[in-house]
C-alpha positions as CSV (number, residue, x, y, z in Angstrom):
1,M,-24.9,-67.3,-37.6
2,P,-22.3,-66.5,-34.9
3,D,-22.1,-68.9,-32.1
4,L,-23.7,-66.9,-29.3
5,P,-22.4,-69.0,-26.4
6,R,-18.8,-68.4,-27.7
7,I,-19.1,-64.7,-28.2
8,Q,-21.1,-64.0,-25.0
9,P,-18.0,-63.8,-22.8
10,I,-16.4,-61.4,-25.2
11,L,-19.5,-59.2,-25.3
12,T,-19.6,-59.2,-21.5
13,L,-15.9,-58.2,-21.2
14,A,-16.5,-55.4,-23.8
15,V,-19.5,-54.1,-21.8
16,C,-17.6,-54.2,-18.6
17,A,-14.7,-52.3,-20.2
18,I,-17.0,-49.6,-21.5
19,V,-18.6,-49.2,-18.0
20,V,-15.2,-49.0,-16.3
21,L,-13.9,-46.4,-18.8
22,S,-17.1,-44.4,-18.6
23,S,-16.9,-44.4,-14.8
24,D,-13.2,-43.3,-14.9
25,L,-14.0,-40.6,-17.4
26,A,-16.9,-39.4,-15.2
27,R,-14.7,-39.3,-12.1
28,A,-12.0,-37.4,-14.0
29,Q,-14.5,-34.9,-15.2
30,E,-15.9,-34.5,-11.7
31,G,-12.4,-34.0,-10.3
32,D,-11.6,-31.4,-13.0
33,A,-14.9,-29.6,-12.3
34,D,-14.1,-29.5,-8.5
35,L,-10.6,-28.2,-9.3
36,A,-12.0,-25.5,-11.7
37,K,-14.4,-24.4,-9.0
38,Q,-11.5,-23.8,-6.6
39,L,-10.0,-21.4,-9.1
40,S,-13.1,-19.1,-8.4
41,N,-12.1,-19.0,-4.8
42,P,-9.2,-16.4,-4.1
43,V,-8.4,-18.2,-0.8
44,A,-8.6,-21.8,-2.0
45,N,-6.0,-24.2,-0.5
46,L,-4.5,-24.6,-4.0
47,I,-1.0,-23.7,-5.3
48,S,-1.4,-22.0,-8.7
49,V,0.8,-19.8,-11.0
50,P,-1.4,-17.6,-13.3
51,F,0.0,-15.5,-16.2
52,Q,-2.7,-12.9,-17.0
53,A,-2.1,-11.0,-20.3
54,N,-4.0,-7.8,-20.8
55,Y,-4.3,-5.1,-23.5
56,D,-5.8,-1.7,-23.1
57,H,-5.8,1.5,-25.3
58,G,-7.1,5.0,-25.3
59,F,-4.4,6.5,-23.0
60,G,-3.1,10.0,-23.1
61,S,-4.3,11.6,-26.4
62,K,-6.3,8.4,-27.0
63,D,-3.6,6.9,-29.1
64,G,-1.7,5.3,-26.2
65,S,-1.7,1.6,-25.6
66,K,-0.6,-0.8,-22.9
67,Y,0.3,-4.5,-22.9
68,Y,1.0,-6.1,-19.5
69,V,1.3,-9.6,-18.1
70,N,0.4,-10.0,-14.4
71,V,2.4,-12.9,-12.9
72,Q,0.2,-13.9,-10.0
73,P,1.5,-16.8,-7.9
74,V,-0.8,-18.1,-5.1
75,L,0.7,-20.0,-2.2
76,P,-1.4,-21.4,0.6
77,I,0.3,-22.2,3.9
78,S,-1.3,-24.4,6.5
79,L,-0.9,-22.8,9.9
80,T,-3.1,-25.3,11.9
81,E,-5.8,-27.8,11.1
82,D,-8.3,-25.0,11.2
83,W,-6.5,-22.0,9.6
84,N,-4.6,-21.2,6.4
85,L,-2.5,-18.3,5.3
86,I,-2.9,-17.5,1.6
87,S,-0.2,-15.5,-0.2
88,R,-1.3,-13.7,-3.4
89,T,1.3,-11.7,-5.4
90,I,0.7,-9.6,-8.5
91,L,3.9,-8.6,-10.4
92,P,3.2,-6.8,-13.7
93,V,5.5,-7.0,-16.7
94,V,4.6,-4.0,-18.9
95,H,5.1,-2.7,-22.4
96,Q,3.4,0.7,-23.0
97,N,3.4,3.3,-25.7
98,D,2.4,7.0,-25.4
99,V,0.3,6.5,-22.2
100,S,1.0,10.2,-21.3
101,G,0.9,12.1,-24.5
102,N,4.0,11.6,-26.7
103,S,5.8,9.8,-23.8
104,G,7.3,7.1,-26.0
105,T,7.7,3.4,-25.3
106,D,8.6,1.9,-22.0
107,T,9.1,-1.8,-21.1
108,G,9.9,-3.3,-17.8
109,I,8.2,-4.5,-14.5
110,G,5.8,-2.5,-12.5
111,D,5.0,-2.2,-8.8
112,T,4.2,-5.4,-6.9
113,V,1.0,-5.8,-4.9
114,Q,1.4,-8.5,-2.1
115,S,-1.7,-9.7,-0.2
116,L,-1.9,-12.1,2.7
117,F,-5.2,-13.7,3.8
118,L,-5.9,-15.5,7.0
119,S,-8.7,-17.9,6.2
120,P,-10.5,-20.8,7.9
121,A,-9.6,-24.2,6.4
122,E,-13.3,-25.2,6.1
123,P,-16.3,-23.1,4.9
124,G,-18.5,-21.6,7.5
125,P,-22.3,-21.6,7.8
126,G,-24.1,-21.7,4.5
127,G,-20.9,-22.3,2.6
128,L,-19.4,-18.9,3.5
129,V,-15.7,-18.6,2.7
130,W,-13.7,-15.6,3.9
131,G,-10.2,-14.2,4.5
132,V,-8.7,-11.1,6.0
133,G,-5.2,-9.7,6.2
134,P,-2.8,-7.0,5.0
135,V,-1.9,-5.8,1.5
136,F,1.4,-4.2,0.6
137,L,2.4,-1.9,-2.3
138,L,6.1,-2.5,-3.1
139,P,7.9,0.0,-5.4
140,T,9.5,-2.6,-7.7
141,A,9.1,-0.7,-10.9
142,S,12.1,-0.8,-13.2
143,D,11.3,2.7,-14.5
144,N,9.6,5.7,-13.0
145,S,7.0,5.7,-15.8
146,L,5.9,2.1,-14.8
147,G,5.3,2.7,-11.1
148,L,4.5,5.1,-8.2
149,D,7.9,5.0,-6.4
150,Q,5.9,4.5,-3.1
151,W,5.7,2.1,-0.3
152,G,2.1,1.4,0.7
153,A,0.0,-0.8,2.9
154,G,-3.5,-1.3,4.1
155,P,-6.2,-4.0,4.8
156,T,-7.6,-6.5,2.4
157,A,-10.5,-8.9,2.7
158,V,-12.5,-11.4,0.6
159,S,-15.9,-13.0,1.2
160,L,-17.8,-15.5,-1.0
161,F,-20.4,-18.2,-1.2
162,M,-20.1,-21.4,-3.3
163,K,-23.1,-23.5,-4.2
164,D,-23.4,-26.1,-6.9
165,G,-21.4,-24.6,-9.8
166,W,-21.9,-20.9,-8.7
167,T,-19.5,-18.7,-6.9
168,V,-20.5,-15.2,-5.8
169,G,-18.3,-12.9,-3.8
170,L,-16.4,-9.7,-3.2
171,L,-12.6,-9.0,-2.9
172,G,-11.4,-5.6,-1.8
173,N,-8.5,-3.7,-0.3
174,H,-7.4,-0.2,0.6
175,V,-3.8,1.1,0.2
176,W,-2.3,4.2,1.7
177,G,1.1,5.4,0.4
178,A,3.8,5.8,2.9
179,D,5.4,8.8,1.2
180,N,5.0,11.0,-1.8
181,G,7.6,9.3,-4.0
182,L,7.6,10.9,-7.5
183,V,3.9,11.4,-7.8
184,A,1.9,14.5,-6.8
185,S,0.5,12.9,-3.6
186,A,0.6,9.8,-1.6
187,T,-1.5,6.9,-2.8
188,N,-5.0,6.7,-1.2
189,A,-7.0,4.1,-3.2
190,T,-9.8,1.6,-2.7
191,F,-10.0,-1.6,-4.8
192,L,-13.3,-3.5,-5.2
193,Q,-13.8,-6.7,-7.2
194,P,-17.3,-8.1,-7.0
195,F,-17.5,-11.4,-9.0
196,I,-19.9,-14.1,-10.1
197,N,-18.6,-17.3,-11.7
198,Y,-20.3,-20.5,-13.0
199,T,-18.4,-23.8,-13.5
200,T,-20.0,-26.5,-15.6
201,P,-19.6,-30.3,-14.9
202,D,-17.1,-30.5,-17.7
203,A,-14.8,-27.8,-16.2
204,W,-15.8,-24.8,-18.2
205,T,-16.0,-21.6,-16.2
206,F,-17.8,-18.4,-17.2
207,A,-16.8,-15.4,-15.1
208,L,-18.0,-11.8,-14.8
209,N,-16.4,-9.2,-12.6
210,T,-15.3,-5.6,-12.2
211,E,-11.9,-4.5,-10.9
212,S,-12.8,-1.1,-9.8
213,T,-10.5,1.4,-8.1
214,Y,-11.4,4.7,-6.5
215,D,-8.7,7.3,-6.2
216,W,-9.6,9.4,-3.1
217,N,-7.1,12.1,-4.0
218,G,-8.4,12.6,-7.5
219,E,-12.0,11.6,-6.6
220,Q,-12.1,9.4,-9.7
221,W,-13.3,5.8,-10.3
222,S,-11.7,3.4,-12.8
223,V,-14.2,0.7,-13.6
224,P,-13.4,-2.1,-16.1
225,V,-16.0,-4.8,-16.5
226,N,-14.5,-8.2,-17.5
227,G,-16.1,-11.3,-19.1
228,I,-13.9,-14.4,-19.2
229,V,-14.4,-18.0,-20.4
230,S,-11.9,-20.6,-19.2
231,K,-11.4,-24.4,-19.5
232,L,-9.4,-26.7,-17.3
233,V,-7.3,-29.2,-19.3
234,D,-4.7,-31.8,-18.6
235,V,-1.5,-31.6,-20.6
236,G,0.8,-34.5,-19.9
237,G,-0.4,-34.8,-16.3
238,Q,-0.1,-31.0,-15.7
239,K,-3.4,-29.3,-14.9
240,I,-3.7,-26.1,-16.8
241,S,-6.5,-23.5,-17.0
242,L,-6.8,-21.6,-20.3
243,G,-9.0,-18.5,-20.5
244,A,-9.9,-15.6,-22.8
245,G,-12.2,-12.7,-22.6
246,I,-12.9,-9.0,-23.1
247,R,-13.5,-6.0,-21.0
248,Y,-15.1,-2.6,-21.3
249,W,-14.1,0.5,-19.4
250,M,-17.3,2.0,-17.9
251,D,-15.4,4.8,-16.2
252,G,-11.9,6.2,-15.7
253,P,-9.7,9.3,-15.8
254,D,-9.6,11.4,-19.0
255,A,-6.1,10.2,-19.7
256,G,-6.7,6.6,-18.8
257,P,-7.7,3.6,-20.8
258,D,-10.9,3.8,-22.8
259,G,-13.3,1.5,-24.6
260,W,-12.7,-2.2,-25.1
261,G,-9.7,-4.3,-23.9
262,A,-8.8,-8.0,-24.0
263,R,-7.4,-10.6,-21.6
264,L,-5.8,-14.0,-21.9
265,V,-5.0,-16.3,-18.9
266,L,-2.7,-19.2,-18.6
267,R,-2.8,-20.8,-15.2
268,F,-0.7,-23.7,-13.9
269,L,-2.2,-25.7,-11.1
270,F,-0.5,-27.9,-8.5
271,P,-3.2,-29.7,-6.5
272,K,-2.1,-31.2,-3.2
């Protein structure tokens, strides 16, 4: 039989090592879960650089398709101890084919949407998080077929509640075009994004939202419903969120996207 008095210190050290490793793992998972929850907050005090790849089809004669990657850097700026300014940019890189009948293939960058949110540094009563500010439409498209050739501006706002693993909120804006550009009339559009997310203790996030736009000139809604699953991982010390999902177009213009689409998300995080 083994000599118990001799192996008892070894067993004690082994048990202690297991307890320490388990505790470290639990703390790491908790930290990842907290970080993943922040990704559900559009005005979180967190630097991130997402690359959001999308695919839609059914344009024009229903044979048209569009691939685009939204480059969406988020930069929080601390103004005071109580207030942050959150910069959110959306720059699309587009490849499209026959989106307007037999219009052929176009590749390049689209128009940029730049939002600025003034937001309290700490949540309000009941865990309320909010932000307000301006949104700008910048005519950065590399080709007329990829943008509106218009300057635009308007208000934007976001409001949400976070409790346990749940995040429920609404982001919206309205943009008025400053001139007619190359389109028939100046932009006059409202964007609404209600969302509900759930983040698990091991940093999985399940998200459901719409990214609905109402064109007041054409009196037409565009309503894609998105379902995304993402996971926060650590790659060589770099925090990354990987996500994939599908969407369905509930409503839209006759010549717009139709049916099912897809989305992939790669997001680099830089916690402070």
